[in-house]
C-alpha positions as CSV (number, residue, x, y, z in Angstrom):
1,M,-44.4,11.3,-1.3
2,Q,-44.4,7.8,0.2
3,K,-41.0,6.4,1.0
4,K,-40.1,3.1,-0.5
5,K,-39.6,0.3,2.0
6,R,-36.0,-0.7,2.5
7,S,-35.2,-4.3,1.7
8,Q,-33.6,-6.6,4.2
9,W,-30.9,-7.7,1.8
10,R,-29.5,-6.7,-1.6
11,K,-27.1,-8.1,-4.1
12,L,-23.7,-6.3,-4.5
13,D,-23.4,-3.8,-7.3
14,N,-21.3,-4.5,-10.2
15,A,-18.1,-2.7,-9.0
16,A,-18.3,-4.2,-5.5
17,Q,-18.3,-7.9,-6.6
18,A,-14.6,-8.2,-7.0
19,F,-13.7,-6.6,-3.6
20,P,-14.5,-9.6,-1.3
21,A,-12.6,-12.0,-3.6
22,A,-9.5,-9.7,-3.9
23,T,-9.3,-8.5,-0.3
24,G,-6.6,-9.9,2.0
25,K,-3.7,-9.0,4.3
26,K,-1.8,-7.4,1.4
27,D,-4.6,-5.1,0.4
28,T,-7.6,-4.7,2.7
29,R,-9.6,-2.7,0.1
30,V,-10.3,-0.1,2.8
31,F,-10.1,3.6,2.3
32,R,-10.1,6.5,4.8
33,L,-11.8,9.8,4.6
34,Y,-11.4,12.2,7.5
35,C,-12.3,15.7,8.6
36,E,-10.0,17.7,10.7
37,L,-11.9,20.1,13.0
38,K,-10.5,23.2,14.8
39,E,-11.0,21.6,18.2
40,D,-10.5,18.2,19.8
41,V,-13.2,15.7,19.1
42,I,-15.5,14.6,22.0
43,E,-16.2,10.9,21.9
44,E,-19.7,11.0,23.4
45,V,-20.9,13.6,21.0
46,L,-19.4,11.8,18.0
47,Q,-21.2,8.6,19.1
48,K,-24.5,10.4,19.1
49,A,-23.7,12.0,15.7
50,V,-23.0,8.5,14.2
51,E,-26.4,7.2,15.4
52,C,-28.2,10.3,13.9
53,T,-26.3,9.8,10.6
54,L,-27.3,6.2,10.3
55,E,-30.9,7.2,10.5
56,K,-30.5,9.0,7.2
57,Y,-28.1,6.4,5.7
58,P,-29.3,3.0,6.9
59,L,-27.3,1.4,4.1
60,Y,-24.4,1.4,6.4
61,C,-26.2,-0.9,8.9
62,S,-25.4,-3.8,6.7
63,V,-23.1,-6.8,6.9
64,L,-21.6,-8.8,4.0
65,R,-22.9,-12.4,3.6
66,K,-21.9,-15.2,1.3
67,G,-24.6,-16.9,-0.8
68,L,-24.4,-19.8,-3.1
69,F,-24.0,-17.7,-6.3
70,W,-23.4,-14.1,-5.1
71,F,-22.3,-12.1,-2.1
72,Y,-25.1,-10.0,-0.7
73,M,-25.7,-7.3,1.9
74,E,-27.9,-8.1,4.9
75,Q,-29.5,-5.4,7.2
76,R,-28.4,-5.9,10.8
77,N,-29.6,-4.2,14.0
78,L,-26.1,-3.7,15.4
79,K,-24.9,-0.5,17.0
80,P,-21.6,0.8,15.8
81,K,-19.2,1.9,18.5
82,V,-17.1,5.0,18.1
83,K,-13.6,4.6,19.5
84,A,-10.3,6.4,19.7
85,E,-8.0,5.5,16.8
86,D,-6.0,2.4,17.9
87,R,-5.2,0.5,14.7
88,P,-3.0,1.2,11.7
89,P,-4.8,3.2,9.0
90,C,-7.0,1.2,6.6
91,S,-6.8,-2.0,8.6
92,G,-9.1,-4.8,7.5
93,L,-12.8,-4.4,8.2
94,Y,-14.2,-7.4,6.4
95,V,-13.8,-10.8,8.1
96,P,-15.4,-13.7,6.3
97,D,-18.3,-15.2,8.1
98,Q,-18.2,-12.5,10.7
99,K,-21.3,-10.4,11.0
100,S,-19.7,-7.0,11.5
101,F,-20.2,-3.6,9.9
102,L,-18.1,-2.6,6.9
103,F,-17.3,0.8,8.2
104,E,-15.7,2.3,11.3
105,V,-15.7,5.7,12.8
106,S,-12.8,6.7,15.0
107,Y,-11.2,9.9,16.2
108,Y,-7.8,11.1,17.1
109,K,-7.2,14.6,18.5
110,K,-9.1,16.9,16.1
111,K,-9.7,14.3,13.4
112,I,-12.9,12.4,12.7
113,N,-11.9,9.3,10.7
114,L,-14.3,7.3,8.5
115,E,-12.9,4.0,7.2
116,V,-14.9,2.0,4.7
117,F,-14.5,-1.4,3.0
118,H,-14.9,-0.5,-0.7
119,C,-17.5,-3.2,-1.1
120,L,-20.0,-1.0,0.8
121,T,-19.6,2.3,-1.1
122,D,-17.3,4.5,-3.1
123,G,-15.6,7.7,-2.3
124,T,-18.6,9.9,-3.2
125,G,-20.9,7.8,-1.1
126,A,-18.5,7.9,1.9
127,L,-18.0,11.6,1.5
128,N,-21.8,12.2,1.7
129,F,-21.8,10.2,4.9
130,L,-18.9,12.0,6.4
131,K,-20.3,15.4,5.6
132,E,-23.6,14.5,7.3
133,L,-21.7,13.1,10.2
134,V,-19.7,16.3,10.7
135,R,-22.9,18.4,10.4
136,N,-24.7,16.2,13.1
137,Y,-21.6,16.5,15.3
138,L,-21.5,20.3,15.1
139,M,-25.3,20.5,15.6
140,I,-25.0,18.6,18.9
141,C,-21.9,20.7,20.0
142,Y,-23.4,24.0,19.0
143,P,-27.3,23.9,19.2
144,Q,-27.5,27.7,19.1
145,V,-25.9,27.7,15.5
146,E,-27.9,26.9,12.5
147,F,-26.1,24.4,10.2
148,P,-27.8,24.2,6.7
149,P,-28.0,20.8,4.9
150,V,-24.7,19.7,3.4
151,S,-26.0,17.9,0.3
152,E,-28.6,18.5,-2.4
153,E,-30.2,15.1,-2.0
154,E,-32.5,15.7,0.9
155,I,-35.5,14.3,-1.1
156,S,-33.8,11.0,-1.6
157,T,-34.9,7.9,0.3
158,A,-33.1,4.9,1.8
159,S,-34.2,2.9,-1.2
160,D,-32.6,5.5,-3.5
161,H,-29.4,5.1,-1.6
162,E,-29.3,1.4,-2.1
163,E,-30.1,1.6,-5.9
164,D,-27.9,-0.4,-8.2
165,S,-27.3,2.3,-10.8
166,F,-25.2,0.0,-12.9
167,S,-28.3,-2.1,-13.7
168,Q,-30.5,0.9,-14.0
169,Y,-28.4,2.4,-16.8
170,Y,-27.4,-0.8,-18.4
171,S,-27.9,-1.0,-22.1
172,K,-27.0,-3.8,-24.6
173,S,-25.9,-1.4,-27.3
174,D,-22.2,-0.8,-28.0
175,Y,-20.6,2.5,-28.9
176,G,-17.2,1.5,-29.9
177,S,-14.5,-1.2,-30.1
178,V,-12.6,-2.5,-27.1
179,K,-9.3,-0.8,-26.6
180,K,-6.6,-3.3,-25.8
181,S,-4.4,-2.3,-22.9
182,R,-0.6,-2.7,-23.1
183,P,1.3,-4.2,-20.2
184,A,2.5,-1.3,-18.1
185,F,5.6,-0.7,-16.1
186,Q,5.3,-2.4,-12.6
187,L,6.8,-0.9,-9.5
188,K,9.4,-3.2,-8.0
189,G,11.3,-3.3,-4.7
190,E,11.1,-4.6,-1.2
191,R,7.5,-4.6,0.0
192,L,6.0,-4.0,3.5
193,E,4.4,-7.0,5.2
194,Q,0.7,-7.8,5.3
195,E,-1.4,-4.8,6.1
196,E,1.5,-2.4,6.6
197,M,1.8,0.5,4.2
198,S,3.6,3.8,4.0
199,V,1.5,6.9,4.1
200,L,2.7,10.3,2.9
201,E,0.4,13.3,3.3
202,V,1.1,16.8,1.9
203,V,-0.8,20.0,2.0
204,L,-0.9,22.2,-1.1
205,S,-2.5,25.5,-1.9
206,A,-5.6,24.6,-4.0
207,K,-5.4,28.1,-5.6
208,E,-1.8,27.6,-6.6
209,V,-2.5,24.2,-8.1
210,Y,-5.5,25.5,-10.0
211,R,-3.6,28.5,-11.4
212,K,-0.7,26.3,-12.5
213,A,-3.0,23.8,-14.2
214,K,-4.9,26.6,-15.9
215,S,-1.6,28.1,-17.2
216,Y,-1.0,24.8,-19.0
217,G,-4.7,24.7,-20.2
218,V,-5.4,21.5,-18.3
219,S,-7.5,20.4,-15.3
220,V,-6.1,19.8,-11.8
221,T,-6.5,16.0,-12.2
222,V,-4.5,16.1,-15.4
223,F,-1.8,18.2,-13.9
224,L,-1.3,16.1,-10.8
225,S,-1.5,12.9,-12.9
226,A,1.3,14.1,-15.2
227,A,3.4,14.9,-12.2
228,L,2.9,11.4,-10.8
229,L,3.7,9.8,-14.2
230,C,6.9,11.7,-14.4
231,A,7.9,10.8,-10.8
232,I,7.4,7.1,-11.6
233,H,9.3,7.4,-14.9
234,E,12.4,8.7,-13.1
235,E,12.6,5.3,-11.3
236,M,12.3,3.2,-14.4
237,P,15.3,1.0,-15.3
238,R,16.5,1.4,-18.9
239,S,15.4,-2.2,-19.7
240,Q,11.7,-1.2,-19.0
241,M,11.7,2.1,-21.0
242,K,9.6,0.7,-23.8
243,K,6.7,0.0,-21.5
244,P,4.1,2.8,-20.8
245,V,3.6,4.3,-17.3
246,T,-0.1,4.0,-16.8
247,L,-2.5,5.4,-14.2
248,M,-5.9,4.1,-13.4
249,V,-8.1,7.1,-12.7
250,P,-11.5,6.3,-11.1
251,V,-14.5,8.2,-12.6
252,N,-17.6,9.2,-10.7
253,L,-20.4,7.9,-12.9
254,R,-22.9,10.2,-11.1
255,N,-21.5,13.0,-13.2
256,Y,-22.8,11.3,-16.3
257,F,-25.9,9.4,-15.1
258,P,-28.0,11.1,-12.4
259,S,-28.1,8.9,-9.3
260,Y,-28.7,9.2,-5.5
261,S,-27.1,5.8,-5.0
262,M,-24.8,5.5,-1.9
263,T,-23.4,2.2,-3.2
264,N,-20.5,1.9,-5.6
265,F,-21.1,3.8,-8.9
266,F,-17.8,4.5,-10.5
267,G,-15.8,3.5,-13.6
268,W,-12.3,4.3,-14.5
269,I,-10.0,5.2,-17.4
270,E,-6.4,4.3,-18.1
271,A,-4.1,7.2,-18.9
272,G,-0.6,6.3,-19.8
273,Q,2.6,7.7,-21.3
274,V,5.4,6.0,-23.2
275,F,8.5,8.1,-22.3
276,E,11.3,8.9,-24.7
277,E,14.7,10.0,-23.6
278,N,13.8,13.7,-23.9
279,T,10.1,13.7,-23.1
280,R,9.1,17.0,-21.5
281,F,6.5,17.6,-18.8
282,E,4.5,19.7,-21.2
283,E,4.3,16.8,-23.7
284,V,3.0,14.5,-20.9
285,L,0.4,17.1,-20.0
286,Q,-0.8,17.4,-23.7
287,N,-1.0,13.6,-24.1
288,L,-3.0,13.2,-20.9
289,Q,-5.3,16.0,-21.8
290,H,-6.1,14.3,-25.1
291,V,-6.7,11.0,-23.3
292,F,-9.0,12.5,-20.8
293,R,-11.0,14.4,-23.5
294,T,-11.3,11.2,-25.6
295,E,-12.3,8.9,-22.7
296,L,-14.4,11.1,-20.5
297,V,-17.4,11.4,-22.8
298,K,-20.7,9.8,-22.0
299,E,-20.7,7.4,-24.9
300,R,-17.3,5.9,-23.9
301,I,-18.2,5.8,-20.3
302,A,-21.4,4.0,-21.0
303,D,-19.8,1.6,-23.3
304,N,-17.1,0.6,-20.7
305,M,-19.9,0.3,-18.0
306,N,-22.1,-1.9,-20.2
307,R,-19.2,-4.3,-20.9
308,L,-18.8,-5.0,-17.2
309,V,-22.5,-5.3,-16.5
310,R,-23.0,-7.6,-19.5
311,L,-20.6,-10.2,-17.9
312,E,-22.6,-10.1,-14.6
313,K,-25.9,-10.7,-16.5
314,N,-24.6,-13.5,-18.5
315,P,-26.9,-16.5,-17.7
316,L,-24.1,-19.0,-17.8
317,L,-21.9,-17.0,-15.4
318,R,-24.8,-16.4,-13.1
319,A,-25.2,-20.1,-12.6
320,V,-21.6,-20.7,-11.6
321,P,-21.1,-21.2,-7.8
322,L,-19.6,-18.3,-5.9
323,E,-16.4,-20.1,-4.9
324,I,-15.6,-20.6,-8.6
325,K,-16.6,-17.1,-9.4
326,N,-14.2,-15.8,-6.8
327,L,-11.3,-17.6,-8.5
328,F,-12.1,-15.9,-11.8
329,L,-12.7,-12.5,-10.2
330,L,-9.3,-12.8,-8.4
331,A,-7.6,-13.8,-11.6
332,G,-9.2,-11.0,-13.5
333,T,-8.2,-8.5,-10.9
334,T,-4.6,-9.7,-11.0
335,L,-4.4,-9.8,-14.8
336,G,-6.1,-6.4,-15.1
337,G,-3.5,-4.9,-12.8
338,R,-0.8,-5.7,-15.3
339,S,-1.9,-2.7,-17.4
340,I,-1.6,-0.3,-14.5
341,S,1.4,1.2,-12.8
342,A,-0.3,3.2,-10.1
343,I,-3.7,4.7,-9.2
344,Y,-4.8,8.3,-8.8
345,S,-8.2,9.1,-7.3
346,N,-9.3,12.8,-7.0
347,I,-12.5,13.5,-5.1
348,G,-12.1,17.2,-6.0
349,K,-13.4,20.2,-4.2
350,I,-15.4,19.5,-1.0
351,Q,-18.1,22.1,-0.5
352,L,-19.9,23.0,2.7
353,P,-22.0,26.0,3.6
354,D,-20.0,29.1,4.8
355,V,-20.9,28.6,8.4
356,F,-18.8,25.4,8.6
357,E,-15.6,27.3,8.0
358,T,-15.5,28.4,11.6
359,Y,-15.3,24.8,12.8
360,V,-13.8,22.7,10.0
361,D,-10.2,23.0,9.1
362,S,-9.7,20.5,6.2
363,F,-10.5,17.1,4.7
364,G,-8.2,14.2,3.9
365,F,-8.3,11.0,1.8
366,F,-6.1,8.0,1.3
367,T,-6.6,4.2,0.8
368,S,-5.0,0.9,1.2
369,T,-3.2,-0.5,-1.9
370,D,-1.1,-3.3,-3.2
371,K,0.5,-0.9,-5.7
372,L,1.1,2.9,-5.3
373,Q,-2.0,5.1,-5.0
374,M,-2.4,8.8,-4.8
375,C,-5.6,10.4,-3.5
376,S,-6.5,14.1,-3.3
377,C,-9.3,16.4,-2.1
378,S,-9.5,20.0,-1.2
379,Y,-11.5,22.2,1.2
380,G,-11.1,25.9,1.0
381,D,-7.5,26.6,0.0
382,K,-6.2,23.4,1.6
383,M,-5.6,20.6,-0.8
384,R,-4.5,17.4,0.9
385,V,-2.7,14.7,-1.2
386,G,-2.2,11.3,0.3
387,I,0.2,8.8,-1.2
388,T,0.1,5.2,0.0
389,S,2.4,2.4,-1.1
390,K,3.5,-1.1,-0.2
391,I,7.0,-0.3,-1.6
392,L,9.6,0.4,1.1
393,S,11.4,3.0,-1.0
394,H,10.0,6.5,-1.0
395,N,11.8,7.6,-4.2
396,I,8.6,8.2,-6.2
397,Q,7.1,10.2,-3.5
398,R,10.2,12.3,-3.3
399,N,10.3,12.8,-7.1
400,F,6.6,13.9,-7.1
401,L,7.1,16.5,-4.4
402,R,10.2,17.9,-6.2
403,I,8.3,18.2,-9.5
404,L,5.6,20.2,-7.7
405,K,8.2,22.5,-6.1
406,E,9.9,23.0,-9.5
407,E,6.4,24.1,-10.8
408,G,6.3,26.8,-8.2
409,I,3.9,25.1,-5.8
410,H,4.5,25.3,-2.1
411,V,4.5,21.9,-0.4
412,T,4.0,21.2,3.3
413,E,4.7,17.6,4.3
414,Q,2.5,16.4,7.2
415,E,3.8,14.4,10.1
416,N,2.6,10.8,10.1
417,D,0.7,10.8,13.3
418,F,-1.1,7.4,13.4
419,P,-1.2,6.0,17.0
420,G,-2.3,2.6,15.6
421,Y,1.1,1.9,14.0
422,Q,3.0,2.0,17.3
423,E,0.4,-0.1,19.0
424,K,0.4,-2.8,16.3
425,K,4.2,-3.1,16.5
426,L,4.1,-3.4,20.3
427,G,1.2,-5.7,20.4
428,L,2.4,-8.2,17.8
429,M,6.0,-8.1,16.7
430,Q,7.9,-6.5,19.6
431,K,5.9,-8.6,22.0
432,S,7.2,-11.8,20.4
433,M,10.7,-10.5,20.4
434,Q,10.4,-9.6,24.1
435,I,9.3,-13.2,24.8
436,F,12.1,-14.6,22.8
437,T,14.7,-12.4,24.6
438,F,13.3,-13.5,28.0
439,L,13.6,-17.2,27.0
440,C,17.2,-16.7,25.9
441,I,18.0,-15.0,29.2
442,A,16.2,-17.8,31.1
443,A,18.2,-20.5,29.2
444,V,21.5,-18.8,30.2
445,V,20.5,-18.4,33.8
446,I,19.2,-21.9,34.2
447,S,22.3,-23.4,32.5
448,W,24.6,-21.6,34.9
449,V,22.5,-22.5,38.0
450,V,22.5,-26.2,37.0
451,N,26.2,-26.2,36.1
452,L,27.2,-24.7,39.5
453,M,25.0,-27.0,41.4
454,L,26.6,-30.1,39.8
455,P,30.1,-31.0,41.1
456,S,31.5,-31.6,37.6
457,G,34.2,-29.0,37.6
458,F,33.6,-28.3,33.9
459,L,31.9,-24.9,33.1
460,W,29.8,-26.1,30.2
461,A,27.4,-23.3,30.8
462,G,29.8,-21.0,29.1
463,F,29.3,-22.8,25.8
464,V,25.5,-22.7,26.3
465,S,25.6,-19.0,26.9
466,G,27.7,-18.5,23.8
467,G,25.3,-20.5,21.7
468,V,22.3,-18.7,23.0
469,L,23.9,-15.4,22.4
470,C,24.7,-16.2,18.8
471,T,21.1,-17.5,18.2
472,W,19.7,-14.3,19.8
473,L,21.9,-12.1,17.5
474,F,20.9,-14.1,14.4
475,V,17.2,-13.8,15.2
476,M,17.3,-10.1,16.1
477,V,19.2,-9.1,13.0
478,G,16.8,-11.2,10.9
479,Y,13.9,-9.3,12.5
480,K,15.4,-5.9,12.1
481,K,16.4,-6.5,8.5
482,R,13.3,-8.5,7.5
483,R,12.1,-6.0,5.0
484,N,15.2,-6.4,2.8
485,L,16.0,-10.1,2.4
486,L,19.2,-9.4,0.4
487,K,20.6,-7.1,3.0
488,N,19.5,-9.5,5.7
489,G,21.5,-12.2,4.0
490,M,24.7,-10.1,4.0
491,W,24.2,-9.3,7.7
492,Q,23.7,-13.0,8.5
493,L,26.8,-13.9,6.5
494,L,28.9,-11.3,8.5
495,L,27.5,-12.6,11.8
496,I,28.1,-16.3,11.0
497,S,31.6,-15.5,9.9
498,A,32.5,-13.5,13.0
499,A,30.8,-16.0,15.3
500,G,32.7,-18.9,13.7
501,L,36.0,-17.2,14.0
502,L,35.4,-16.2,17.6
503,W,34.3,-19.7,18.5
504,D,37.4,-21.2,16.8
505,V,39.7,-18.8,18.6
506,F,38.2,-19.3,22.1
507,T,38.1,-23.1,21.7
508,G,41.8,-23.4,20.9
509,W,41.9,-22.6,17.2
510,H,41.4,-25.8,15.1
511,G,40.9,-23.9,11.8
512,W,37.4,-25.2,11.0
513,A,36.2,-21.6,10.8
514,V,38.3,-20.8,7.7
515,D,38.2,-24.3,6.4
516,F,34.5,-24.7,6.3
517,V,32.4,-21.8,7.8
518,L,33.6,-19.0,5.6
519,P,33.4,-20.7,2.2
520,L,30.3,-22.7,2.9
521,A,28.3,-19.8,4.4
522,S,29.3,-17.7,1.4
523,L,28.0,-20.3,-1.0
524,V,24.7,-20.7,0.9
525,I,24.0,-17.0,1.1
526,L,24.9,-16.6,-2.6
527,A,22.4,-19.3,-3.5
528,A,19.8,-17.8,-1.2
529,M,20.2,-14.3,-2.9
530,T,19.9,-15.8,-6.3
531,V,16.6,-17.5,-5.4
532,V,15.2,-14.4,-3.7
533,A,16.1,-12.2,-6.7
534,R,14.4,-14.7,-9.0
535,V,11.3,-15.4,-6.9
536,C,10.7,-11.7,-6.0
537,R,11.3,-10.7,-9.6
538,L,13.6,-7.9,-8.5
539,E,15.0,-5.4,-10.9
540,E,18.7,-5.4,-11.8
541,N,19.6,-2.4,-9.7
542,E,17.9,-4.0,-6.7
543,Y,19.9,-7.2,-6.5
544,L,23.2,-6.5,-8.5
545,F,24.6,-4.4,-5.6
546,Y,24.4,-7.3,-3.2
547,L,25.6,-9.8,-5.7
548,V,28.8,-7.8,-6.2
549,Q,29.2,-7.7,-2.4
550,I,28.7,-11.4,-1.9
551,G,31.1,-12.1,-4.9
552,A,33.8,-10.0,-3.3
553,F,33.3,-11.6,0.1
554,G,33.4,-15.1,-1.5
555,C,37.0,-14.3,-2.7
556,I,38.2,-14.0,0.9
557,P,38.6,-17.8,1.4
558,G,40.9,-17.8,-1.7
559,I,43.0,-15.1,-0.2
560,L,43.3,-17.0,3.1
561,L,44.2,-20.1,1.1
562,A,46.9,-18.3,-0.8
563,A,48.2,-17.0,2.6
564,G,48.5,-20.5,3.9
565,A,45.8,-20.1,6.6
566,V,43.6,-22.9,5.1
567,R,44.4,-26.5,5.6
568,I,41.4,-28.2,3.7
569,R,41.5,-26.5,0.3
570,Y,38.4,-27.8,-1.5
571,P,35.7,-25.7,0.1
572,S,37.7,-22.5,-0.3
573,L,38.6,-23.4,-4.0
574,L,35.0,-24.1,-4.8
575,C,33.8,-20.8,-3.1
576,T,36.5,-18.7,-4.7
577,G,35.9,-20.2,-8.2
578,I,32.1,-19.6,-8.1
579,S,32.6,-16.0,-6.8
580,I,35.1,-15.2,-9.6
581,L,32.7,-16.6,-12.2
582,L,29.9,-14.5,-10.7
583,L,31.9,-11.3,-10.9
584,A,33.1,-12.2,-14.4
585,G,29.5,-12.9,-15.5
586,I,28.5,-9.4,-14.2
587,V,31.3,-7.8,-16.2
588,V,30.8,-9.8,-19.4
589,F,27.0,-9.9,-19.5
590,R,26.0,-6.6,-17.7
591,G,29.1,-4.5,-18.5
592,N,28.9,-0.8,-17.9
593,S,25.1,-0.9,-17.4
594,G,25.5,-3.3,-14.5
595,F,28.1,-1.4,-12.6
596,E,26.2,1.9,-13.5
597,N,23.2,0.4,-11.6
598,V,25.5,-0.4,-8.6
599,K,26.8,3.2,-8.6
600,N,23.3,4.5,-8.8
601,V,22.3,2.5,-5.8
602,I,25.2,3.7,-3.8
603,K,24.5,7.4,-4.8
604,S,20.8,7.0,-3.9
605,R,21.7,5.6,-0.4
606,R,24.0,8.5,0.2
607,K,21.2,10.9,-0.7
608,L,18.8,9.1,1.6
609,L,21.3,9.3,4.5
610,K,21.5,13.1,3.8
611,I,17.7,13.4,3.8
612,V,17.4,11.5,7.1
């Protein structure tokens, strides 16, 4: 059979077109698949294995280019370089106008990491690449051992791997009406900056999970989806209870439409639950089972796929310039996310010939996200579940693990061993803080040297040193507490107040600290907190705790005024009056629910301290 000639460029598949427009520092759209061996990885051998694997999958030797109307992939004769892991997981791979590969192979200890920009391929395509890579690696390491093929697509060609299966199976016929999605509950809270994300990995017994799911009469995907929905529901405020908690669950379309494509070929379904006060776990399972049975039929899958492809093939939309298309794609992605609370992607059971068990320990899978996303896969009896999130709080993850334990499933939490995290912090953020600290020290030293060289007799360098010290403290506290702006505000208020009082005391006490600094600083921080809570759209239980704190602090100038320590009354009266009105407003308009939220925050923080 003659192989089809591979084209030098190709247009992106339907699913991939939104990724370049939506990618950014908040979500790189990069996912990681890795294989953990039973021995340390050898870099030279891995490099040779990558080169061998690319001969079978030349699709990966492509870069993303921008055309007038569409993005497209262009073949490049570049040589990928294997390296030790030195960046945070799922760091950005796509750089506009830079001709670089959209995948990266790295290693750390016993792990072989494959990171892929989602525009290039989906989880199934990446898994085929990784399995072939592991096979080639072991074949080089152990030439005396026979390693059978790891996939059933040995007859496929490079052209088959690049096939746009969306267009191949597109049909103009409809099978049903469009189901309107309801706005779902959105996760709130302080978020990590830029590419940073929290990663939690746990190891479960695949047999235990399967037996438990079978006892309920559901699949593993349904079981774990229900556990995640319940974990999210536990963090919902009462004001949001009418909204559904909805998961996006990607679907491998190759299970419904035969395809050897290594590009993206996936759809998704939305599975949600509206929780009542006494909704039981079994009820969530039954509801999800019904949703999966209804949605995961070929006719429904085809109908959803056709709707997306139909937009792409619209002649009017095809004629729209790419830059304008990107705006609509970004808007569509943002609006579409309103119906989704979190994402769960299950690759399922990874199968390799028996001979691999001697050398391969397990596989893992997780991805970057601007929400919360759970990924899972299993090899042998080891099921790895990876949960990534931009939310600083780990309450949902903790709830999920507790639910699994209550269902009798043994959970082993993995240590986050990512060397790139430490390197990033040292290279970017800590480096700048080190430079700033050095400059502060230099300013103090220079001021004292100049002061002592001049015969003025007045030690003005002491005031410079005090000012530099205060500035350094303000900046360092702001840096340490940068992930929680409201907490940062309270710390800054305490520092400003303490610094003002000390300066007033050591300069002969003129009273300006209590007359102006305390009341005006309180009002400024109160206004800043109000703006932050509004702009960040924080939930009540996130900001109310700090508003009560600032309200109580704002009453201190009134106490000092009553004690006769304040000479200029107006700033203290204004601050005290606004603070009393704030506390009164919380009592009147929030009542028991407001203070209940405050108490819950305090309790949760105590629990976190115990856990730590």
